[in-house]
C-alpha positions in Angstrom: 33.0 4.9 10.3 31.9 8.5 10.7 30.8 9.5 14.2 27.4 10.6 13.3 24.2 9.2 14.7 21.0 7.4 13.7 19.1 10.4 12.3 15.8 11.4 13.7 15.7 8.7 16.4 15.8 8.9 20.1 15.2 6.0 22.6 11.7 7.4 23.5 10.6 7.7 19.8 11.8 4.3 18.8 9.9 2.2 21.3 11.6 -1.1 22.0 15.2 -0.5 22.9 18.0 -2.5 21.3 21.2 -3.6 22.9 24.2 -5.5 21.6 25.7 -7.8 24.3 29.0 -9.7 23.7 29.7 -12.9 25.6 26.0 -13.6 25.6 26.1 -17.4 25.7 27.1 -17.8 29.3 28.2 -16.1 32.6 27.8 -12.4 33.0 27.0 -11.8 29.4 24.1 -14.3 29.6 22.9 -12.7 32.8 22.9 -9.3 31.3 21.1 -10.6 28.2 18.4 -12.3 30.3 18.0 -9.2 32.5 17.5 -6.9 29.5 15.1 -9.3 27.8 13.0 -9.4 31.0 12.9 -5.6 31.0 11.6 -5.5 27.5 14.8 -4.8 25.6 15.6 -6.4 22.2 18.9 -8.2 22.5 21.4 -9.0 19.8 23.8 -11.5 21.5 27.3 -12.0 20.1 29.2 -15.1 21.0 31.0 -18.1 19.5 28.1 -20.4 20.3 24.5 -19.7 21.3 24.9 -21.5 24.6 22.2 -20.6 27.0 21.0 -17.4 25.2 17.2 -17.4 25.2 15.4 -17.9 21.9 13.8 -14.5 22.4 17.2 -12.9 21.7 18.9 -12.7 18.3 22.1 -14.7 18.3 25.0 -13.4 16.1 28.0 -15.7 15.7 31.2 -13.9 16.6 34.7 -14.7 17.7 36.0 -11.4 19.0 39.6 -12.7 18.9 39.3 -12.8 15.1 39.2 -9.5 13.3 37.2 -10.8 10.3 34.6 -12.6 12.4 34.1 -9.4 14.4 33.8 -7.3 11.2 31.2 -9.8 9.9 29.2 -9.6 13.2 29.3 -5.8 13.0 27.8 -6.0 9.5 25.0 -8.3 10.8 24.2 -6.0 13.6 24.1 -2.9 11.4 21.6 -4.7 9.1 19.5 -5.9 12.1 19.5 -2.5 13.9 19.4 -0.1 10.9 17.0 2.2 12.7 19.4 2.8 15.6 21.0 1.1 18.5 20.5 2.1 22.2 23.3 0.3 23.9 26.5 -1.8 23.5 27.6 -4.0 26.4 31.0 -5.7 26.0 30.9 -8.6 28.4 33.0 -11.2 26.6 36.0 -12.3 28.4 38.6 -15.0 29.3 41.3 -15.3 31.8 44.8 -16.9 31.8 46.9 -16.8 34.9 50.7 -16.9 35.2 53.6 -15.5 37.2 56.3 -13.3 35.8 58.9 -15.4 34.2 56.4 -17.9 33.1 54.0 -15.8 31.1 52.8 -17.0 27.7 52.7 -14.2 25.1 49.9 -16.0 23.2 47.7 -15.8 26.3 48.3 -12.1 26.7 47.6 -11.5 23.0 44.4 -13.4 23.1 43.1 -11.6 26.1 44.0 -8.2 24.6 42.3 -9.2 21.3 39.0 -10.1 23.1 38.9 -7.5 25.8 40.4 -4.5 24.2 40.7 -4.8 20.4 37.3 -6.5 20.4 35.8 -3.4 22.1 37.5 -1.1 19.7 36.2 -3.0 16.6 32.7 -3.4 17.9 32.0 0.0 19.4 33.9 1.7 16.6 32.0 -0.1 14.0 28.6 0.7 15.6 29.1 4.2 17.1 27.3 5.9 14.2 24.3 3.7 14.9 24.1 4.6 18.6 21.3 7.0 19.2 22.0 10.3 20.9 21.6 9.4 24.6 22.8 5.9 24.0 25.0 3.8 26.3 28.2 1.8 26.2 29.2 -0.5 29.1 32.5 -2.4 29.2 32.9 -5.3 31.6 36.2 -4.8 33.5 37.5 -6.4 36.7 38.4 -5.3 40.1 41.8 -7.0 39.5 42.7 -4.2 37.0 44.7 -2.5 39.8 47.0 -5.5 39.8 46.9 -9.0 41.4 49.8 -11.4 41.7 49.6 -14.0 39.0 47.2 -12.0 36.8 49.4 -9.3 35.3 48.4 -10.0 31.7 44.7 -10.1 32.5 44.9 -7.1 34.8 46.6 -5.1 32.0 43.8 -5.7 29.5 41.1 -4.7 32.1 43.0 -1.6 33.1 43.1 -0.6 29.4 39.3 -0.7 29.3 39.0 1.9 32.0 41.3 4.3 30.1 39.6 3.7 26.9 36.1 4.3 28.4 37.2 7.7 29.8 38.5 8.7 26.4 35.4 7.6 24.6 33.2 9.2 27.2 34.8 12.5 26.5 34.5 12.1 22.8 30.8 11.1 22.9 29.6 13.5 25.6 28.3 16.0 23.0 25.9 13.3 21.9 24.9 12.4 25.5 26.2 8.9 25.0 27.6 7.6 28.3 30.6 5.1 28.5 31.3 3.3 31.7 33.1 0.2 33.1 31.5 -2.2 35.4 34.3 -4.0 37.3 33.1 -7.1 39.3 35.2 -9.0 41.8 35.0 -12.9 42.0 31.7 -13.7 40.3 30.0 -17.1 40.4 30.5 -18.2 36.8 32.1 -21.1 35.0 35.2 -19.0 34.5 36.1 -19.6 38.2 36.5 -23.3 37.3 38.5 -22.7 34.2 41.9 -24.6 34.4 43.6 -21.7 32.7 43.3 -19.8 35.9 43.9 -22.6 38.3 47.2 -21.2 39.6 45.3 -18.2 41.1 42.2 -19.6 42.7 39.4 -17.1 43.6 39.2 -15.7 47.1 35.8 -15.2 48.8 35.4 -11.4 49.4 35.0 -10.0 52.9 31.2 -9.8 52.6 31.3 -13.6 52.7 30.2 -14.8 49.3 30.9 -14.5 45.6 29.2 -11.8 43.4 26.2 -13.2 41.5 26.0 -12.6 37.7 22.5 -11.2 38.3 23.9 -8.5 40.5 26.4 -7.5 37.8 23.5 -7.4 35.4 21.4 -5.2 37.6 24.3 -2.7 38.0 24.8 -2.7 34.2 21.1 -2.1 33.6 21.2 0.8 36.0 23.7 2.4 33.7 21.6 1.6 30.6 18.4 3.0 31.9 17.5 6.7 32.5 18.9 6.2 36.0 22.4 6.2 34.6 22.1 9.2 32.3 24.6 11.4 34.3 27.2 8.7 34.9 30.0 8.6 32.3 33.7 7.9 32.1 33.5 5.9 35.4 34.6 2.5 36.7 32.0 1.0 39.1 33.6 -1.7 41.2 31.3 -4.5 42.6 33.6 -6.8 44.6 32.0 -7.6 48.0 34.9 -5.7 49.7 37.7 -7.6 47.9 39.3 -4.3 47.0 39.4 -2.9 50.5 42.8 -2.5 52.2 
């Protein structure tokens, strides 16, 4: 794709804003989709199944671990948002836990495919549709700095922060911001996934888990005019879990 832009369109001129949200069927991705819909955005939700995604959103079937499926989803989005795209939010994720000496390469490869390669394929395939002044938000994790038993997962999330800074510099001339929202333990079904049972969640110092709606609110802050001057940053929301 060429890094041009949707010609002649700005968010103000186009009226209803359009966002692509991955992982839109459940968890944080669903919370972000619902929040944006409530704020009047048009949402194109990408996920393997529709799940809880409201009927007011447009569902696009996509398995981000599969290159062909992701390419097909990009084509669908390009047709549905031919007049321009205001935001891409990459919230799809999964987590496998394991200690050094017992790591499964297939687990690491799948997390990399969804978290990192999926972002590359999606944002790269849509960057020319993003309007000048558009937004990209990648969902990271406060564990990106390293947590025992989560090395593979942490590595993929750390890669998102580096990638976001590189993209932020590349897209700054078009006033497109790129940031990472990195929540700590969040009250989603992922916390009960047996794939991460070896490293159970720890309640943060503030006394409770992060709510998906809180992550959605921080994400929308970055998508709205309020976030226009924030780019290349990782915003951690962890209830104090990252404090020394």
